[in-house]
N, C-alpha and C positions, 0 to 999 in steps of 0.2 A: 441583799437577800441571797441565801445559799441555794442549794439544789431544790428544785420543785418540778412538778409535772403540770403541763397544760393539757386539757382534754376538751376538744371540740366535738360535741355530739351532733352529728349531721343526720339527715333523713335516711341515709343508707349505711353509714359506717361511723365508727369512732376514730377520730384523728388525734394523735398523741404527739407531744413534744417533751423531751427532757431538757430542762434548763439547768445550767450551772451558773448561778447568778443571773446575768442579763443575756447570756449567750446560749443559743440552742446547740445542744450536743448531737442529738439524733431525733428524727421524726419517724413515725410509723402509723399504720392503720390496722384496725382490728374490726371484726364484726360486732354488731350489737350484742349485748349481754342478755342472758335469760335470767329470770327471777331466782333461779337456783343458786346464783352466785351471791345473793344479798347477804346470807348468813356468813359466808367466807369474808366478805368485805367488813362486816361488823367485828370480826375477830382479829383483824389486822393489828399487829403491834409494831411491826417493822416493815421496811420496804420489801424484805425477803418474803413476807407473808402474802404479798399481792398475788392474785391468781395468775398462773403462768400464761393463760390464754390472752391476757392483755399486754404482755411484755414483748418487746422486740427482740429478735435474735441478735441484733447489734448491741444489745446491752449485755455484753459478755461479763464473765465473773470478775475479771481484773478491774473493769470499769465500775462494777457494782459494789465491790468490796468496801469502799469508804461509806457507802450509803446503806448497806444491808442491815445495820444495827439500829436504824432509826426510821421513823415514819415520815415519809415525804408528804408535804401538802400538795393537794391536787386542786387546781383552779379550773372550774368547769363553765363552759359556755354551751348551752344546749337549746336545740329547737325541738326536742322530743321529750315531753314531760315524763313519759313512762320510763325512759332510760335515766333521766335525772333522778327520779325517785329512788332508784337502786342505790345511788351513791350517798343517799342520806345516812346510810348505815356506816359509811367509812368515817372514821374519827377525824380525819384531816381534810374533809371535802369542803370546798368553798365555792358556792355557786355565784357567779358574777352577776351583779344586778345592773339592769339597763339604766336605772336612774343615777348610777354612780359613774357612768361613762363620761369622761371629760370632753364632751361635745355639746354644743347648744342646738336647739331646734329639734331634738329627738322626740318622736311621737311614741305613745305608749305601746303600740303593737309592732314596732320595728323589731325585727329579729336581732337577737344579741350577736349572732355571727356576723351580720351585716354591719352592725355598729362597730364591733371590734376590728373588722377587716378594714373599714375606711379610716378608723383611728390609726391602726398600724401602718397603713399605706401613707397617710398624711405625715406621721411622725418620721417615717423613713425617707420619703421623697419630697415632702413639703405639701402644704395646702395651697390651692385647691387640688383635689384629687378625685378620680372616678375609679371605683372598683367594679369589675365584672366577674361575678362568681358563677362559674359554669359547673354546677353540681346537679343534683336531682332537679332543682329549679335553676333557671338562669336569671340572675338578679343583677341589677344596676343600682349602685349606691354612690352618691356624690356628696362632697362637702366643699364649701368655699374657702377662701383665704382667711376668713375669720373663724375657722373651725366650726362652722354652722352647717347642719345638714341641709342640703339643697333638695334632696328627695331621691326618687329612683323608680324602678319598675321591676315587675316579676312576671316571668312566663315559664312555661314548661321547658326543662332542659333537654339536651340532645338525647340522652339515653331514655328519658321518660317519653319523649315524643315517638321515638322508634318503637319502644315496647308497647305503647298504648295502641298503635295501629294493629299490631299483632294480636293483642288481647281483646280489643273491642270490635274487631271485624271478623267475619266468617272465613274469608279466603286470603287474607294478607298475612305474610310470615312475620314472626318476631325477629328483630335484628338487634344485635348488641354492638356497642362501639368497637370492640376488638375485631369485628368482621370488616370494619371500614379501614382499609389499609392505605388508601389514598383518596384524594378528592374525586368523587364520582363524576361521570359524564352528566351534564345538565339534562340532555335529551336522552333518557335511558331507553333501552330496548328489552328490559325484563322487569318483572315486578319488584324484585328485591332492590335493584339499583334505582328504580323509579321512586321507591320510598326514601332511599338515601338522598337522592337528588332533591326531592321535595322538602324534606326536613332540613338538610344542611344548607341549601341555598337560601331558604327562607330565614333560617337562623342568622346566617352571615349577613343577609340584607338588613335584618333587624339590628344586629350589632353595629354595622356600619352606620346606620341611621342614628342610633343613640350616640355613638362616638362623635360623629360629625356635629350633631346638635350640641354636645357638651363642649367641643372645641370652639364652637361659635360663641359660647358664653365665657369660656376660660381658655383662650388660645394657647397658653403655655403650660397647661395642666398635664400632669402625669396620668396615664391610664394604666391600671394594673389588672391583669387577669389572674384568677386563681381557680381552684376547684378541679375535680377529676377530669373534666373535658376541656379545661381552660387552655392548656398548651395546644391541643389539637385544633380547637376553634381559632386560636390566634394564628396558627400556621395557615389555616384555610383562608382567614381574612387577608393575610399578607400575600398569599398566592393569587387571590382574586383581585386584590387592590394593592399593588406594589407601592402606592403612594404612602401607605401606612408603615412601611418598613423603616423609614428614617425618622418617623415622629416619635414622641415620647410615649411609647407603648411597650409593655413588657409582661412576662409571665412570672409571678412570684407566689409559690404555694403557701408560704408561711405567714401571710398577712394577719390572719386571726390571732396567731400566737404572738406576733409583734404587738398587736393591739392589747393582748393580755399583759404583756410586759409593760406597756405604757400605762395601763390601768393600775397595775401594782405600784409603779413608780409614782403615780399621782397621790398615793397614800403615804409615801415616805417623807 
């Protein structure tokens, strides 16, 4: 396969990858699109016609020149139906179907992002594998050595928990993850740090519990973190529990795109 774009539509942002064949050249994120862009997508005839607000600054003119005269296919994995609908106007949009993912045991309401991420992780590092996606939601998704879905769990992610306390209470402040520069004191002496302590230490305890339970079932399995808060939470996990430093546990942000690649390869 020649050049193509992968688009993961998450709850908060659009995640993009430009592939040259099987290799990722560059990744970037953009905000969700408004309905005003739908007509522009329908009129796209070449790559150069794509709206500028969805393109990365790293896609400079010299890299784009071989692509500018043709329309690149975009393969879409989405958990936001309203955003998916906008891309129906784009002539080369291909929405990835859950029932075509080459894993067994998938249930009908499994998020396509979770299915692709665990597929990508398994193809890259071997099955069994557990993926921890720390985005708007914090999800755990595992597959066994037979490429069969074991299952998982979903809870509110770091940013969502911090924001909800500020939005749903009268006197508590809203906190964003960029304000958290280091692991907070467990026993806080002000309200802001008390919120950070409560949310972060509870999340890390949950992650540690799920990881420990997974390794009891699959002792040699790889654990992969992804998502906007994945790197931060993995750092906190290792800081609090150094025994995880030497185990097979890592951060890899591109698992969903690797899953898209594997999905496309299965049709070749």
